[in-house]
C-alpha positions, 0 to 999 in steps of 0.5 A, spaced: 473 614 547 470 620 550 464 616 553 469 612 557 473 618 560 466 620 563 464 613 566 471 613 569 470 620 572 464 618 575 466 612 578 472 615 581 468 621 583 463 616 587 469 612 590 472 619 592 466 621 596 466 614 599 473 614 602 476 610 597 484 611 597 486 605 593 484 601 587 486 595 584 487 594 576 488 588 572 495 587 570 495 589 562 502 585 561 498 579 563 492 581 559 496 581 553 497 573 554 490 572 555 488 575 548 491 568 546 485 564 550 480 569 548 481 568 541 481 560 542 475 560 546 471 567 545 465 568 541 467 571 535 462 576 532 467 578 527 474 577 525 476 583 530 472 582 536 477 579 540 482 585 539 476 590 540 475 587 547 482 587 549 483 594 546 477 597 550 479 593 556 486 596 556 484 603 554 479 603 560 484 600 565 489 606 563 484 611 563 483 609 571 490 609 572 491 616 569 485 619 572 486 616 579 491 621 582 486 627 580 482 624 586 487 622 591 486 615 589 492 610 589 492 604 584 496 598 584 496 592 578 494 585 580 495 579 576 488 577 573 490 569 573 484 564 575 480 570 577 474 568 572 474 560 575 474 563 582 469 568 580 464 563 577 464 559 584 463 565 588 458 567 583 454 561 585 455 561 592 453 568 593 448 569 588 452 575 585 453 577 577 460 575 574 463 582 574 461 583 581 464 576 583 471 578 579 471 585 582 470 582 589 476 577 588 481 582 585 479 587 591 481 581 596 487 579 592 489 587 593 488 587 600 492 581 601 498 583 597 497 590 601 498 586 608 503 581 606 
């Protein structure tokens, strides 16, 4: 858990020094529904793998939400529906990795919701 916090602080410090004022995070209530999909389609390294992935992801998102105000950064939640599908297409078009493509789509959705 301590390692997560250090990584979150490093990320938020980097964002702060680069002028970031808002972050967009995946909505945790939607991630709970996605857990069922992970169990069906996920790679099962052991019986608790899907739970561990969801638990880690939720802890990181909550840590970012709690620590962002320390750096003057506002947070908003977005529904992560279809981000993986769209990310796969963007990944092929732009030649970036899956996580970069997903982060890009989340940022675009956030900006779109901010301007709506």
